[in-house]
N, C-alpha and C positions, 0 to 999 in steps of 0.2 A: 483598419479591419483585418489586416493581413496577421497582425501580431495576435489578434483574438483567435483567429483560424489556426495559426501555429500553436497556440496554448491549448486550443480544444484537441488538436491532433496529438499533442504530447499527452493529454489526460487519457485519450483513448488508447494510444499505442506506445507511450514511452514505458520503460521498464520500471522507472522510479528506483527500484533496488533489485539486484539480482541474488539468488541463493548463494552464488559463488561470493558475493561481497560480505555476506553474513559470517563466512568463515574468518573474516578478519576480526569480527568481535571477541573471538575467543582468546585473541592476543592481548585484549584490553585487561587491566588488573581487576576490575570489578566483575568481570564475566566468568561464570562457572562453567557453562556448557553452550553448545550449538549442536542440535540434533535435527535429523531430516527423516521424513516418512511420506507414505502416500496417503492422500485424503480419501474420502469415499467416492470421488468422482475422478479419480487418477490424478488430481491435482498435487501439487508438491506442498507438504506441510512443513515448516521449520519452527523449532521451539528453541528460543534463546533464553537462558536464566542468568540473571545478574543481581548483585547486591547493590541496592540503591544507597545513597548518602545517609539516610536515616537508619540504616542497618536492616531494612526489610527486604525481602527476596521478591524479585519481580519475574515473571514469565512473559515473554513476548511470543504471540503466535502469528506467524506470517503464513498467508496462503498464496501460492504461485499457480499460474496456469502452466500448461505444457511448454508454451513458449518462454517460460522464466519470467513472465510479467506479473508484478505483485497486484493481486486481486484485493486483499484485505490484510490489516494488521490489527491485532487485539492486544491489549496488556491484562495481565491478571496480577493484581497486588493485594495482599491481605483479603483473599478471596472475592475480590471485587474485578469483575471483567468489564473492560471498557474498550469499545472500537475506536481505534485511533484513525484508521484509514480505511475506506471502502471505494474502490474504484468507480463502481456503478454510481454510487451516491455522489462522488465528486464530479463524474460527468454531467449528471443531472443538475447539480447545483450551479456548475460553469455554465451549462446551456442556458438555464433559466435567468442567470444574472446577466448574460450577454445576447439574450433572444433577439432584441431590437437590432443589434449590429450584425447578427448572422442572417436576418432575413432579407431578400432582396428587395431594392427600393422601388423598382417598377414591376409591373406584371407583363408576362408575355401575351400577345394578342394573337 
């Protein structure tokens, strides 16, 4: 159960990736750019553009909160946008999958 709680804590509080770490991507040979800006609710938005193995261009859109925690990651390839990661969804999925082990065994009297 301790491992489950640690994993849930990581899903809630772990950064997964920070904006600073994205800067390293621009050093990779297939990356074109890494750009940062502010979102509508003062979150940090990061846009990375790279060339995929098939020659198409991909844009990855990262959203971070003010504490630099990754909230979501989306990709856009050939005008098709796909959500790769969403912290809220992952927390809900993890909680549902581990509901039995997270509930107390006995009731307080």
